C-alpha positions in Angstrom: -23.4 29.4 50.2 -20.3 28.6 49.4 -20.9 25.8 51.7 -23.7 24.8 49.7 -21.9 24.6 46.8 -18.8 22.8 48.1 -21.3 20.1 49.1 -23.3 19.4 46.3 -19.9 19.1 44.1 -18.8 16.7 46.1 -20.4 13.7 46.2 -22.2 12.4 48.9 -22.0 8.6 50.9 -24.8 7.7 48.6 -22.8 8.0 45.5 -19.8 6.9 46.9 -21.5 3.6 47.5 -22.7 3.8 44.0 -20.2 4.4 42.2 -18.1 1.8 44.2 -21.0 -0.7 43.9 -20.7 0.0 39.3 -17.1 -0.4 40.3 -17.4 -3.9 41.8 -20.1 -4.5 38.7 -17.1 -3.8 36.0 -14.4 -5.7 37.9 -16.7 -8.6 38.2 -17.3 -8.8 34.2 -13.4 -8.1 33.7 -12.8 -10.7 36.1 -15.4 -13.2 34.2 -14.0 -12.2 30.2 -10.3 -12.8 32.2 -11.5 -16.1 33.2 -13.7 -16.9 29.9 -9.7 -15.8 27.7 -8.1 -18.2 30.2 -10.4 -21.4 29.5 -9.9 -20.3 25.9 -6.2 -20.5 25.4 -6.3 -23.4 27.8 -8.5 -25.2 25.3 -6.4 -23.8 22.2 -3.5 -25.4 24.2 -5.1 -28.4 24.0 -6.0 -28.6 20.6 -2.5 -27.6 19.7 -1.4 -30.6 21.8 -3.7 -32.5 19.9 -2.4 -31.2 16.3 1.1 -32.1 17.1 0.5 -35.3 18.7 -1.5 -35.9 15.3 0.8 -34.7 13.0 3.7 -36.2 15.0 1.2 -39.6 13.5 1.2 -38.3 10.1 4.9 -38.1 9.7 5.4 -41.3 10.8 3.2 -42.5 8.5 4.9 -40.4 5.5 8.1 -42.3 6.8 7.2 -45.5 6.7 5.4 -44.9 3.0 8.6 -43.3 1.5 10.4 -45.8 3.2 8.3 -48.8 1.1 8.4 -47.1 -1.9 12.0 -46.7 -1.8 11.8 -50.0 -1.2 9.7 -50.9 -4.0 11.4 -49.0 -6.4 14.5 -50.7 -5.6 12.4 -53.7 -6.0 11.8 -52.7 -9.6 14.4 -51.1 -10.8 17.4 -53.8 -11.0 20.6 -52.5 -12.6 20.6 -49.4 -10.6 22.8 -50.4 -7.4 20.6 -49.6 -4.3 23.2 -47.1 -3.0 22.2 -44.7 -6.0 18.8 -44.6 -4.3 18.4 -42.5 -1.9 16.1 -39.5 -0.4 13.7 -38.5 2.0 10.8 -37.5 0.2 9.5 -39.4 -2.9 10.5 -36.9 -4.9 14.0 -36.9 -3.5 13.7 -41.1 -4.6 12.1 -40.4 -8.5 15.1 -37.4 -8.7 17.9 -40.3 -7.0 16.7 -43.0 -10.1 16.5 -40.4 -12.7 20.3 -39.4 -12.0 21.2 -43.0 -11.3 19.5 -43.8 -14.3 21.2 -41.4 -16.9 25.0 -42.3 -15.2 24.1 -46.3 -16.1 23.4 -45.4 -19.6 26.3 -42.8 -19.7 28.1 -46.2 -18.3 26.6 -48.8 -20.6 27.4 -46.4 -23.8 31.1 -46.3 -22.4 31.9 -50.0 -22.0 29.6 -50.7 -25.4 32.4 -48.1 -27.1 34.8 -49.5 -25.2 34.2 -53.4 -26.4 33.3 -52.3 -30.4 37.1 -51.0 -30.2 38.4 -54.0 -28.9 36.8 -56.7 -30.7 38.0 -60.0 -31.6 37.3 -61.8 -34.3 35.5 -65.5 -32.8 37.6 -68.6 -34.4 41.2 -68.7 -35.6 42.1 -66.1 -38.5 42.2 -67.6 -41.6 45.5 -69.5 -43.1 47.3 -67.3 -45.1 51.2 -67.4 -46.8 53.8 -65.9 -45.7 54.3 -62.5 -46.8 58.0 -62.6 -48.7 58.1 -59.0 -50.3 60.3 -57.8 -47.8 62.5 -61.0 -47.8 65.7 -59.9 -49.3 66.9 -62.0 -52.6 68.9 -64.2 -50.0 66.4 -64.8 -47.3 64.0 -65.9 -50.3 66.3 -68.3 -51.7 66.8 -70.0 -48.0 63.1 -69.9 -47.7 62.6 -71.6 -50.9 65.5 -74.3 -49.4 64.1 -75.0 -46.6 60.6 -75.8 -47.2 61.6 -78.9 -49.4 63.7 -80.5 -47.3 
């Protein structure tokens, strides 16, 4: 009987074949799933490549738009030197224009203050007589005698 127990515990040839068939079926299913996943990865790679190309096109157009905006800002702000209007984005260009405007305003105020302090009246000064109060009596006499001659 011991032999019968051992024989019943050991799978027979049919059981091994069934197990192998089951394993082959599971392996085929796994291979199919791997193939599906590889196709999905390839599809995603293609989508990523297309998105990168699209992003590059958007960046190129954005760069063109920023350049056009900069040219427009330069044209509409003739008082601001072109060298002061810099930036790689619209926000940076706007900040540069604001900074340049405040700089120009400060320089203008300083120049106006300097000009106001050094203002010379237009035309010749009024004619006045010579101030003789600082002359000594002898100089006053000499001046008076010299004028009559």
